[in-house]
N, C-alpha and C positions, 0 to 999 in steps of 0.2 A: 875384329874385338873377342875380347877373351868373355870366354864363360861364365854365369853364373853361378857360383860356387854355394853346395848347401851339406853345413855339417848334421850326418844323423846320429844321435848319441842314446844308443840302447846295448841293455848286457848280453842279448838273444841274437846269435849268430844269423840264424836264419832270417829273423827280422830286419836285421841290417841288408842281407843280401838283398830282401825284396826291395825294399826301401829304393837301394843303391842301384839295381837293375831298371826300377819302375824312371827314376829321375836320369840316369843317364838317356834311357831311351826319351826322355824329353828334354834331349841338349845339354843336360846342365852337369857341371863336376863336382861330384861327391871327396866328403871326407867323413870321415867314422872315427869314434871312440867308447868303448864300453862302461863307461862308468864317468860319474861327475866329475873326478880329479882328474883324469883324460882330456875330456871335453875342457874344461877350465884350461891347461896346459898349451893347449891348443888354440882355443880362445885369444890366447893369451898373443900371440904367436904372428895370427895367419885371422885375414879378415875374412865374411861370410856376409852371404844375400839373406841368408833366413839359415834359421836350426832346428830340425828338428828331434826332439828326447823323448822318451818315454818318461811315465810320471813317477816310474818306481826302478832305481840304481841299487846297485849293491852299496853304497856308500851317499846317498842320499837321496834325494827326490826332482823329479822333474820341477817343482815350484822354487825350489832355491837354485836351480840352473835359469830358470828364468827371473828370477831377483839379480842372479851376479851378471846375465846380461844387460836386464836396464839400467843396471850402473855402471859398467864398462863399455857396453856396446850398444849403445841406446835405439842405433837406427839399422839394430839386427833383428828382424823379426822372430820371433819363434814360436811354434808351434809344438802342443803338447799330444803324446799319444795316451790316451786313460783306457784303460780297461771295460769292458761294459757294461755302462750303469752305472759307472761313476762321476756324475752330472753334477755331484756336488765341488770334487775334487777340482771338475773341470772348469767351474765357475771359478771358485778359491784362485785358479791356475792365473783366470782372464783378468781377476778383479787385482794379479799382481804384474801384469803388464803383457801376457801372453797375445799373441796377434789370434791365436784359434787353437778349436782342440780335433781333435779324431778317434774313434773311439775303435778298439778290436772287438772282436776284428779287422782290420781294414779295409774298406772298399778302395779300392784305387781310383775308380773312379773321382769320388771324396776327394781321395788325395793330391790328386791331382788338379783338381779344381781351387782345393786349400793353397798348392806352390804357385798356381798359374796369380792367383790373387796377392799371395803375399809377397811375389816377384812384381809385381807391376805398382808396390808403392812407390811415391818419389823416397828418394836419397837422404832426405832429411827433411826433419818438420818444415825450414824456414823454406824448403825448395816449394813444399806443397803451399805453405800459405799464398807463395807470389800466386802458382797456379790459380788459387779461386777467381771468377770474374768479379770485375769492379762493383757490378751488378748486386753481390752479395757480402761486401766489406765489411766489417765491423768498424764505426769511426768513433775513434777516441783514443786518448797515450795515457788515461789516468791505471794507475797503478793496480786500480778493480779489475780492468778490463784487459792490462797488457798479463794480468795472473788466467783470464779467461781466455786467452787466445796460446796461452801454454798448456791449457791443460786440453781443449779444443785441438791442437796440434797433436800431444799424445795418446788419446783419445783414437782420434783420426786412423790412431797408428793398429788398430785392433778390429776384431769384427764381434766382438764382443755386447750384448743389447746394453743402450746408454739410457737414462730416465734425468728429463732436464728439468726443475724446476725453477719456481720464477712467478715475481707479480704479474699481471696482469698489465701490457702491454711494453714488456721489457726483450723479448725478441727471442723468443725461444725456440721459434721458426727457423729464424737467420742462423743460432747456433748450429739447431740440427744438419741443415743444408753445408755451413761450414766442415764439420765432421764427416760431413758426405763427398764434400767435394775436394777434402784434404790428403781425402783415404783410397783405397785400392776400387772401391766400387765408383769413381768418379766418374766413369764414362756412363753407366749405366743409366737407369730412371731414379727418380726421390718421387716417393709420391707420396703427399701429407694427407690426410683427412684429420677432420674435427670429428669425434667422437661424439660430441655433444649436441652435432648438429643432424645425424642420422639418425629417423626416427625408429625405435629397439624395434617391432616386426619388422623392417629392412636392413638392421644390421648387421647380419649372417650372412643375409646374400650379398650383399655391397663389401662386404671382406672377404668373404670364401668364394662369391659366386654363387652362379647355379645353372640348373639343366634348364632348356626349354620345355615350358611345360610340368615344370615341375610345382607350380603353384597358380595359383588364377591372377590374370599378368603378365607371368613368366615367357611373351609371346616369342624371346628369342636367345638362346645362350648369353651369359653374363661370365666374364672370367673372373670376376672380381679384385680387386686392391691390390691382395695379396701376390693375385699372379701378374698385374700391372708389375709389379715392382721384382719381381723374380729379376734376380742378378745383382738389385740394387739395393735401395733403405726404403722401408717404409716408416714415415713420422705419424705415430699416432698421438697428436693432441688432445689436450683435454680427457685422458685416459682414465682419468676419477669418473667420469661419468655414464662409464661402459656397465650394465647392469649384470649386474652376479652370473648369470646363467652365460653369459659373453665371455665373463672371465675365465669360465670353465674351458670353453672351448680355444679361449686363444691362451689360456698354458699349456696346452697340450701341442698347440701349433708350435710355439715355444720352443716345446719340449723334445717333440718328434720328428721337427721339418718338415712336416706336411699338413695339406689340405684337403677336404674335401668340401666341393660344389653341394649345396642343396641339390636334392634328387640323384646325387650321385651315387656310385655303389664302391668304386673304387678311391681309395689317395690317393694326390701327387703332392710328389716331392716339391721343396721348394728353397729357391738362397735367397733369404731377405735378411738382410740385417734390420733390427725393432729397435729404432731410437722413438721414446713417448716422454709424454711432458705434461705439467698439470702444474694450475696456480695454487690447488687445492693440497692442506698436508694429509698425504697418504699413509703419516707414522696414525695417523689420530686416526682415519677412516680403517686400517687396520683394527686397531685399538676396539674400534666399536662396531666390527663387523660389516663394515660396508664394504670393504676392499680384499679379496683374496691374499694372506699372507704369502702362500706360497709363489702364488703370480707376481706379488709386489719384490718377492726375494731373486726370481727372474729377471725381470726388467731391468730392476737394478742392480746390476753386480759393476756397472759404472754408473754415477751420480755427478750430475754441474749443477751448481748453483749459478744463474743470471744474475751479476746487481741489481738491485733497481736504479732510477734515475738518478735520484738523493745520494746514493754511495758512488757516484762517478761524475755529482756535478759539472766539477770540472771539464769537462768531456761536452758541455751544454753549449758554447761558440763553436766549435768543430762541429758539430750536430748543427746548428742551425744552419751554417755556411752552409755546410754540404746539400743539406735539404731545400736551401735556397736556391744553389747552383743548379740542382736538378731538376727544379723547374721551372730556373730559366734553361738551360737546355733543352729541356721536352716542348717547350712553349717559344721559345726563340724571343725572351724578354728578358729585361736587365735590374730585376729589383735588388731592394738592398733592407738592410735593415741599420735605423742607428742605435745612438751606443744608449739612448735613456731607453730604449726599448731591451736591447739582449740585456744591458742589465736587470732590469722587471724580471726576464725569462730564467737567470741567473738565481735571484731571491724566491722565486716558485718554489713550490716543494714538490707538483707534479705527480701526483698519484695515480698518475694513467701513463706513468711514466713515459717511456720515446714518442708510443702511439699518440698518447696526448701532447705531444709536441710538434708532431706530425699532422695535428688536426688544428693546434694554434695557428699554426703557419699557415695551413690551407687556407682556416678564414680572415686572417691577417692579409694576406695575399690577393683576396678578394673586395678587402675593403678598403685598404690604404689609396690612398691620392698621389700620385708622382711617383707611382713607382718603391716607395720611400715605407718601411712599414714602422710607424711609430707607439709606443705607448700603448695608446687607445686603440691602434688599432688589435691587438691583442685579448682583447676584452677578457684580462684574469682576473677573477677574483678580487684579489689585492688590488688589481687597476677601475676598480669600478669608476665611471664619471665623477668626480666632486661636485656634492649640492650646493656649496656658497660662493660668494666671488673671490676671496682671499683663495680658497684653495685654486682655483682658478688659474689666478693672476702665477702661485708659485708653480705650478705645473709650468704655465707659458714661461716662467724665468729661467727652469730650468733644462726648459726643451734651447730655449738662447742661450744658455750656457754651452749647453752639450754640444752644440751647430760648432759656434766659438770656438771650443776646445779642438773639436775633430778639423776645422778649417787651420786651425794652428800645425796639429800635428800633420796633417797631408800637406802645409805646404815646405813646414820645415826639411820635412820626408825628398819632398820633388828639388829643393835648394839643394840636398845636398848627395844626393845622385845626379844634379845640371840637370834634371830635367828629363831622366830616364826613365820611364813610364812602366819599363817591365823590373828595372832592379827596384825604383821605387812598392809597386806593388808588392812583389817577394820582401822587402824587408815588413811592410805593415800587414807580410800574412795575408794578403787579397789577389783576387784574380785580378789579368788583366783588365778583364770586361766592365769589374764592380772602381776598380781605379778610377776610371776614366767616366764613368757616370759619377762619381763623388765630384771630379773634376764640373765636369758639368753643373752638379747639381747647387756647389760651392760658390761655382762662379771665382773660380780659378785661374789667372793668369799670370803669364811670364814675367 
C-alpha cells in the first residue's frame, strides 16, 4: 500500500525541515516547495493527500494557494500556517476553503492531530455522503436540496465553525449531523444542545463542566458538554438565546480552544468543532446589541441556509412516503396515503416546515381507518370538515373519482408488467408492501 503524500510549502528551510521530519516519523511521504509558483507546478504534475502552506510566500500568499487548490485539486485538504495572533487571516483562509490552521511557533502535537484529521477525510464528497447513516439522510431531490447537499459536502471537508440559519422545523440539526458525519470527526461524538433549554444560571456549568463542591448542589464532578464532544462536534442550537455573559465566555473558548470548569484553577485544551444554528436573524441582533459582533464573526466562518419546505415543495411526496414507511417499519404496520390526501398536503403551506409535516402525519396515522390516510385524517386548516351537504357530496364524489383513477392506474401497470408485482412497484415508485396493500384495498384481481 502506497504511503499518503503531503506537500509542504514554506520559504524557510528550517521550517520545511522540521515539518518533513515530523511527517516522515508519522509514516508519510513528503514533497517541498519554497514558493507559490513552485507549489502550483508540483500540484499540476502530482497528487497529494494534504497540503501544508505558510500564509506568507515570496511570490504570493497561502490564501491564493488555498483558492488554487480548491479550484484545481478540490479533494486535497489544505492547512495554513499563520503567524501568532493572525486569527483574522486564518479565518479568511478557512472561508476560502482551508481545512484548518496552525499558528507559529508550530506545536508538533497540534500539527500531528491536524494531519491525522485531514488524512481521515473520505477521498471524495460522494464517498462521504454514501457513508452517512440512512437514519440521517436528507430526503428529496429538488434543486434546493441538491444545493444544500453540495454545500454540506464542501463544508464537511473543513474544521471551520459553521453557522446554520433556517426557519423552525427545517432540519438544522440534521444538516449539522450530516456535516459531522461526512467529515474527519465522524468517528467521534456529536453532542447537540439547545441553548434556549438550559437555565442561564446553569449554562456555564453545563457547557464547561464543574468540580465537586464548586457551588451548592455540585455533589460530583461534571465534565461538561464541551469535554463530552472533545475530538468531535458540538452543535449549539438556538445560539441566539445565549445571554451576553455566556457569549463572552464562548468567544474565549472559540479563540483559545480551551475551557475552564467552574471551580477549576487551570484551563484544559479541547479539540471541538463548533456548529451553531438559529432561526432568529443574528445580523439584526448584532445591530441591536443583543448578540456580540465578535462572536458572530467567529462562529459564522461558514454559513449555511436550510430552505423552508415551501422552497422545496416538490419533495413533499417523497418525504411523505419516507415518513410513512419509517412508521410502518418501526411498528410492523402497512399504512398508506390516498391521492387526495397527498394532493392536499402538496397544496398546504407548512409554516412549521418538515417538523409540522411529521406531526400532521403522526396524527393522521392515529386517526385513519383501514390503514389508509384520507384528506379528513390530516385535519389541515384548509381541509376543515365542510358545513353544508353539497360540499359533503362534492368531497365524496372527489374521493370516488380518485379511487377509480388510482385503481385504473395500478391495474394498467400490473397488466403491462404481466402482474410481476416487484416490477410494477418499481414502475409506480411504490414499495412492494405498499403495492400489495393497494391491490387488496382496491380489490384488484388478475
